[in-house]
Rosetta silent file (secondary structure, phi, psi, omega in degrees, C-alpha in Angstrom):
SEQUENCE: XXXXXXXXXXXXXXXXXXXXXXXXXXXXXXXXXXXXXXXXXXXXXXXXXXXXXXXXXXXXXXXXXXX
SCORE:     score description
SCORE:     0.000 S_00000001
   1 L     0.000  143.966  175.236   -0.083   -0.042    0.013 S_00000001
   2 L   -54.065  149.825  176.693    1.070    3.524   -0.659 S_00000001
   3 L   -54.658  -30.807 -170.471    2.566    5.478    2.290 S_00000001
   4 L   -85.328    2.386 -178.272   -0.202    7.986    2.189 S_00000001
   5 L   -88.898  131.907 -175.521   -3.032    5.410    2.986 S_00000001
   6 L   -68.808  160.374  174.854   -4.494    5.867    6.404 S_00000001
   7 H   -54.151  -37.830 -177.334   -4.612    3.358    9.256 S_00000001
   8 H   -64.816  -40.849  177.698   -8.273    3.199    8.905 S_00000001
   9 H   -67.467  -36.200  176.911   -8.092    2.186    5.231 S_00000001
  10 H   -65.193  -41.408  176.244   -5.480   -0.461    6.075 S_00000001
  11 H   -58.669  -53.855  175.996   -7.826   -1.808    8.751 S_00000001
  12 H   -53.036  -46.823  175.365  -10.675   -1.896    6.188 S_00000001
  13 H   -49.571  -47.002  179.225   -8.432   -3.727    3.756 S_00000001
  14 H   -61.222  -42.643  175.554   -7.777   -6.424    6.305 S_00000001
  15 H   -61.438  -52.829  175.837  -11.547   -6.665    7.115 S_00000001
  16 H   -53.445  -46.782  177.725  -12.333   -6.936    3.429 S_00000001
  17 H   -56.209  -41.226  171.417   -9.779   -9.623    2.938 S_00000001
  18 H   -68.455  -43.232  178.103  -11.294  -11.620    5.793 S_00000001
  19 H   -55.271  -45.954 -174.959  -14.785  -10.958    4.730 S_00000001
  20 H   -63.290  -45.835 -173.697  -13.853  -12.164    1.201 S_00000001
  21 H   -72.197  -34.143  175.600  -12.381  -15.421    2.477 S_00000001
  22 H   -57.771  -43.268 -170.464  -15.458  -16.034    4.774 S_00000001
  23 H   -64.620  -52.136 -168.894  -17.638  -15.509    1.668 S_00000001
  24 H   -66.003  -25.482  175.828  -15.629  -17.809   -0.460 S_00000001
  25 H   -82.103  -37.065 -175.086  -15.881  -20.613    2.246 S_00000001
  26 H   -95.980  -41.953 -175.011  -19.550  -20.166    2.934 S_00000001
  27 L    61.506   30.505  174.697  -21.131  -18.745   -0.256 S_00000001
  28 L   -86.245  161.723 -179.621  -23.998  -17.326    1.855 S_00000001
  29 H   -67.836  -38.017  176.610  -25.908  -14.282    0.857 S_00000001
  30 H   -59.581  -50.063 -175.175  -25.099  -12.731    4.176 S_00000001
  31 H   -67.155  -36.625  172.989  -21.420  -13.158    3.978 S_00000001
  32 H   -55.084  -50.494  178.277  -21.637  -11.784    0.343 S_00000001
  33 H   -59.940  -37.590 -178.606  -23.479   -8.658    1.404 S_00000001
  34 H   -69.145  -45.290 -179.550  -20.964   -8.055    4.270 S_00000001
  35 H   -61.764  -38.303 -177.832  -18.001   -8.388    1.830 S_00000001
  36 H   -67.441  -41.112 -179.035  -19.660   -6.060   -0.706 S_00000001
  37 H   -66.009  -44.559  176.397  -20.404   -3.559    2.023 S_00000001
  38 H   -65.671  -40.156  177.427  -16.859   -3.470    3.324 S_00000001
  39 H   -58.557  -40.715 -172.331  -15.547   -3.292   -0.268 S_00000001
  40 H   -71.754  -37.181 -173.513  -17.720   -0.035   -0.806 S_00000001
  41 H   -78.148  -34.627  175.625  -16.410    1.417    2.486 S_00000001
  42 H   -55.927  -51.569 -175.988  -12.754    0.438    1.501 S_00000001
  43 H   -64.565  -42.635  172.976  -13.124    2.240   -1.801 S_00000001
  44 H   -56.507  -48.067 -179.974  -14.550    5.304   -0.121 S_00000001
  45 H   -65.462  -44.767 -179.425  -11.821    5.431    2.381 S_00000001
  46 H   -62.251  -43.313 -176.755   -9.008    4.894   -0.283 S_00000001
  47 H   -73.423  -34.153  173.634  -10.476    7.723   -2.520 S_00000001
  48 H   -59.533  -52.988  178.240  -10.663   10.000    0.545 S_00000001
  49 H   -52.265  -48.413 -177.339   -7.012    9.258    1.406 S_00000001
  50 H   -63.013  -41.268  173.636   -6.001    9.857   -2.208 S_00000001
  51 H   -59.396  -45.418  177.638   -7.788   13.275   -2.321 S_00000001
  52 H   -54.341  -54.042  176.070   -6.311   14.160    0.917 S_00000001
  53 H   -55.335  -51.428  173.647   -2.744   13.461   -0.346 S_00000001
  54 H   -47.720  -46.393  179.632   -3.441   15.311   -3.626 S_00000001
  55 H   -63.126  -42.851  174.313   -4.580   18.349   -1.563 S_00000001
  56 H   -56.423  -44.721  177.278   -1.431   18.265    0.451 S_00000001
  57 H   -65.576  -46.402  178.527    0.694   18.204   -2.723 S_00000001
  58 H   -53.935  -44.313 -177.835   -1.357   21.142   -4.069 S_00000001
  59 H   -64.849  -48.102 -176.125   -0.983   23.182   -0.914 S_00000001
  60 H   -61.147  -37.929  179.891    3.028   22.623   -1.143 S_00000001
  61 H   -66.463  -38.567 -177.788    2.952   23.682   -4.688 S_00000001
  62 H   -68.251  -36.442  174.764    0.947   26.795   -4.019 S_00000001
  63 H   -64.599  -45.421  175.510    3.370   27.727   -1.164 S_00000001
  64 H   -60.830  -27.632 -179.334    6.389   27.091   -3.352 S_00000001
  65 H   -73.153  -35.843 -176.814    4.860   29.284   -6.088 S_00000001
  66 H   -66.326  -24.419 -172.310    4.378   32.270   -3.599 S_00000001
  67 L   -77.258    0.000    0.000    7.976   32.324   -2.864 S_00000001
């Protein structure tokens, strides 16, 4: 994972992997729904982390441009 990924996102990734394994073993609709819900949360968290990192880079560029 990139260094800018938050601890929350890393935790969600671990939960996602565990939920996927659980679904692959059981093939129940409940475990599939849980896996997909965690997947959606993981995507949202990753995109938020990415946006935050890009905003930080933009701020650094603005400060450098002002000098």
